C-alpha positions, 0 to 999 in steps of 0.5 A: 293483700299485704305485700312482702318487704324484701331486704337486699343483701346489697343494702347498706347497714342502715337497712333501707326498706323497699316497699313495692306499691304504687302510692307512697303513704308517709306516716308523718305526725301532722300537727299543723293545719293543712298537713293532711292536704299536703300528704294527699298531694304526696300520695297522688303524685308518687311517680315510681312503682317503688316507694322508699320509706325509712325502716320502722322501729329499728332494734334499740337493744344490741348485744353489747349496748343500747342505741340511743340519741339518734337523729330520726330520718327526715321523712318530710320537709316542705321545701317552700314553706320552710324557706323564708328567703325563697318565699320572699322572691316567689310569693304565693300569688306567683308560685304557680305549681312550685308549692305543689312541687315543693311538697311532693319532692320534700319526702324521704322517698325522693331523697332516696331516689336521688341516692339510688340514681347516684349509687347505680351510675349510668353505663355505656353500651356502644354495641348491641348483642350483634356487634352493631354500633348503637352508642346508648347510655342506660340509667337506673330507674330512679334517674328516669323517675327524677327526669319524669317529675322534673319535666312534669313540673316544667323545669325545662319549659315553663320559661317559654310556655305561652300564657293560657289566656293569651297564646301570643305571650310567654309567661312574664315570670317564666324564668323565675318560675324555672329557677324556682323549680330547678332550685327545688329539684336540685335539693333532691338530686342535681344530676338531672338538672343538666339535661333539663337546664340545657333544654331550657337554655337551648330552646330559644337558640333553636327557635331563632335559627333552626327555621332558617335551615332545612325543611327536612330537619325542621320536620324531623325535629319538631322543636315544640316537643322541647316544651313537652312535659312528657319525659320520653327516655327512648332512643328514637327519631325525634318525630315519633317521641312525645318529648325531647331534650337537647344538650351542647358540646363545645370544649375539646381536649386541647382547649377547654374554655378556649373554644377558638383552639377547637380542631373539630372541622365542618365541611359544607355538604348542602349549601341550601340546607346549611348542612355540614359534615363534622369531623372531630371530637368533644372532651365533655359532652354531658347527657349524651342521650339528649335528642340533639346538641349544639356543637361548635366547629370550624368551617373549612373553606378556601379562605381558611383551608390552609390556616390553623383553626385556632385563627378562625372563629368557630361556627355553631351547628345543630347535631341531632342523634337521628337524621331526617331519613330515620337513620342514626347520625354517627355520634360515637360515644367513646367513654363515660367520665368517672366523675367526683360528683354528679354521678347520676348524670352521664358525661361523655367523650364523643367523636364525630366522623361523617356526622351531619350538622345544620348551621345555626346563625352565621358562619364563623359566629358560633360563640355569638349564636350560642351565648344565649344558651350559655347565659341560661346555663350560667343562671342555672349553675348559680341557682343549682349551687344555691340549692345545694347550700340550702339543702346542706343547711336543712340537713345540718339544722335537722341534725342539730334539732335532734342530736344531744351532746354534753347533756344538751341539744346541739341547737341549744349550744351557743357555738353551734347556733353561730355556725348555723346562723352563718350558714343561714346568712350565706344560703339566704344571700345566695338564694336572693341573688339567684332568684333576683338574677332570674327576675332580671332575665324576665325583665329583658323579655318584658321591658321596652328598655331591653338593651340596658336591662340586658347589659345589667342582666349579663353582668349580674349573671356572671357575678352570681355564677362566680360567687355563689358557685365559689361559696358552695363547697365551703358552705356544704362542707361546714354543713357536713361537719355539723353532722359529725361522723354521721355526715361523712358516711354514704348513707347520709345525703351530705357526701353526695351534696359535698361532691356535687358542690365544686361542679357548677364553678367549673361548668359553663366557665370556671372562676377565672373565666367568669371574673374576666367576663365581668371585666369584659362586659363592663368594658364592652357595655359601660351601661352594665356598670352604670346600671349596677351602680345605679341599683346600688345607690338606691340603698345608700344610707341603709347600712354603713358597712355597705356604704363603705364597701361600695365606696371602695368598689367605685374607687377601684372601677371608676379610676381611669389610670388602672391598666388592663393588666392591673384590673385583670390581676385583681379581677377576683377581688373586684368580682367578690366585692361586686357580689357581696355588695349586690347580695347586701343590697338585695337583703336590704331591699327584701329581707328584715333588717335583722338579716341584712344587718347581720350579713353586712356586718359579717361580710363587709364590716371590719370585724368579719370572720374568715370561717363559718361561726366567726360572727361579730358580736352585734348580730341578733342571734335569737331572731335569726334562729327563727329563720332556720328550716326547723 
């Protein structure tokens, strides 16, 4: 039976057509060998009962004019095959399910799911119909579909899953495969990345410390379910759910990144079980429907009872939404944030009053306990931002390939070529740095010389988090401008990408915090700077611009007479140079010389420009154009 097609009065002008059926059949002209198989994969894994397709044969003849020269809807893009930089760091033999995921998600349907999840934002329900407190958040079905497919592909779990042939070992490329999956998902919709990232990053903390608390909490919150690939949206005790997610709540109104200024207090309730009663608030608690949270609070005891909490070091606690006895843990969601971007994801303000939490790690050592989770989420901030850059480039290139101006396609016009090539260089360098960061984290688990590698990984993570996230708003804006007015209307994907762009630079440490963390890491662990310089020296002689830039970095960082105040004052300059040199070295190691030479000349050379499209004249435009996604 042919099902009816319903057009809602709330639909935007471009007339989305919603076809209700269980499988998505995409009428995409398949000209290359292998496209039929990809189409079958997309049909088999359609996870929503609602399938979105672009409108077919819209009317060209209007009352007063003909509509011509319009860019066709982007119905499908293979997010793996079309991304040469991504493929360089994730070759086919190590791609796992990533290629399958890239085919399934690169469809009109999933881009539309992301649009719907942002258009219909989460709503807070503090009370049920009888006036009883429940503190639950409800989401649009599109959000749940996106969470389901993210968990089905193991975005949150792949890094910690055991190898099928050896259950005693975890995946040696797990963090790279995690980053790759997040990179693909974030191009479709970044909002679901928050709970998935926190679950990925928080699992090792719980795995290490929760076993040292109470058997009651261990039984009631089986942490192995954090690795389940089944998405369970229900607000129920963890023990009866099929899959779990976790979040974190650290910052408060008065302190922000300065967590020592927190005022949330923790009172010991049961010493043997390490159970405490928490009283206080958190200013930002994203994804409040997670099943548990890592929370920072100040333990109150005789030694610090009369002292300001700002003079003590906070401790880390695990706060589940449900208690071991099957009752709700008091977790009061005060309101949801009305945010610039990331609107599909709920971010909340919460209060604790008689809320139970279990101590993780040592007392007054919470920052050290939670730092591993923060490192994981910082990696994901960088990778997620690289994904936004990439998708901005995809949208801009698609438009330029189909839109004409002044008698020629945009892609054929010299200045547009310059802009697209510049965006390509920025995107590929960001992807390279993000994926290399993930491989470095893999090395900390696989290599015997873990101390040196951990020191190097820490500084690379901070560099990547600072630089990639800082470059994303400018890059996505330039991509939006390539579409002109069509990129500024909400029916386009670009406004959502642009609104998302500033977030990751703020989340998990703003730009200044990251720059100071780089300096702190180099001072506390000199081997981190030594490892960086050793890595960079291996590319010496490959490019004159990189050699000169690296010499300047060495003079700055290895000069003994620079005061701490002077280093801090120029921390952003130092971080920027460290990032650019590292990106250049990675492109030299892994990419064709055409790419690395263009990057070094345009970012490190004397003729480098200050805006996108202002490229030196020595760049091989024709070869670089072949690397564009279309």
